[in-house]
Structures are given as structure tokens and as C-alpha cells.
C-alpha positions as CSV (number, residue, x, y, z in Angstrom):
1,M,1.2,7.3,-10.8
2,K,3.0,8.9,-8.0
3,K,5.1,6.9,-5.4
4,I,3.3,4.3,-3.4
5,K,4.3,4.4,0.3
6,Y,3.8,1.4,2.6
7,C,3.9,1.4,6.4
8,C,6.3,-1.2,7.7
9,K,4.1,-1.8,10.8
10,N,1.2,-2.6,8.4
11,F,3.1,-5.4,6.7
12,K,1.8,-7.9,9.3
13,N,-1.8,-7.0,8.1
14,G,-0.9,-8.2,4.6
15,S,0.4,-5.2,2.7
16,K,3.8,-6.9,2.4
17,T,2.4,-9.3,-0.2
18,V,1.0,-6.3,-2.2
19,F,4.4,-4.6,-2.0
20,K,6.1,-7.7,-3.4
21,S,3.5,-8.4,-6.1
22,F,3.7,-4.8,-7.3
23,K,7.4,-4.9,-7.3
24,N,7.4,-7.9,-9.6
25,E,4.5,-6.9,-11.8
26,F,5.1,-3.2,-12.1
27,P,8.8,-2.6,-11.7
28,D,8.7,1.0,-13.0
29,I,6.2,2.2,-10.3
30,K,8.1,3.7,-7.4
31,Q,7.4,2.1,-4.0
32,K,8.8,3.0,-0.7
33,K,8.7,1.4,2.8
34,K,8.3,3.9,5.6
35,D,8.4,3.2,9.4
36,C,5.1,5.0,9.9
37,L,2.6,6.8,7.6
38,G,0.9,8.6,10.5
39,N,-2.5,6.9,10.0
40,C,-2.2,4.5,12.9
41,R,-6.0,4.3,13.6
42,L,-6.6,2.9,10.0
43,C,-3.3,1.0,9.8
44,S,-3.8,-1.1,12.9
45,K,-7.0,-2.6,11.6
46,Q,-6.7,-2.7,7.8
47,C,-4.2,-2.8,4.9
48,I,-3.2,0.7,4.0
49,V,-0.9,2.5,1.5
50,M,-0.4,6.1,0.7
51,I,-0.2,7.4,-2.9
52,G,1.7,10.7,-3.2
53,K,1.5,12.9,-0.1
54,T,-2.2,12.8,0.7
55,E,-4.2,10.0,-1.0
56,V,-4.8,7.1,1.3
57,V,-6.0,3.7,0.0
58,V,-7.5,1.4,2.6
59,A,-8.8,-2.2,2.2
60,P,-9.9,-4.9,4.7
61,N,-7.3,-7.4,3.3
62,A,-4.3,-7.6,1.0
63,K,-6.2,-9.1,-2.0
64,T,-8.7,-6.2,-2.0
65,L,-5.9,-3.6,-1.6
66,Y,-4.1,-5.1,-4.6
67,K,-7.3,-4.9,-6.7
68,K,-7.9,-1.3,-5.7
69,L,-4.3,-0.3,-6.6
70,K,-4.4,-2.2,-9.9
71,H,-7.7,-0.5,-10.8
72,R,-6.1,2.9,-9.8
73,I,-3.2,2.3,-12.2
74,G,-5.6,1.4,-15.0
């Protein structure tokens, strides 16, 4: 899997727990916190991460985002 990027402004929506969980459970997956991912319209309402340079994964809450990412890993 490519690098997972998190928007720091989105941490208040719950993506911070996903970041910490993935860091503990999958230490070999590269993760990066960015100030802004440029998807403010999605980011302000939902949990969001970017995989690689183009793939955006969005979920209504942190638990669903975690499940989507875990499913994506396989």
C-alpha cells in the first residue's frame, strides 16, 4: 500500500484515532500528517484520508474509516 496521508485539520472529526490505531497495528505502513489535503469540502464534514497522490477515502466517522482502510489493506 502507498503512503496514507491525513489532514491535520480533519483530526477533530476523528481521523486522529485512525492514525494512532494504524500506527500501532501496522507500523510498516507509511503514514504522514499534512496541514491540508486540498479537499476541504469533504474534510469539513467527514473523516478523510488520501492514499498515494489521488485516491481519497471518505467515511462518516472514524470507525467506518478504519474499517475501509483495513479492508483496503486486505
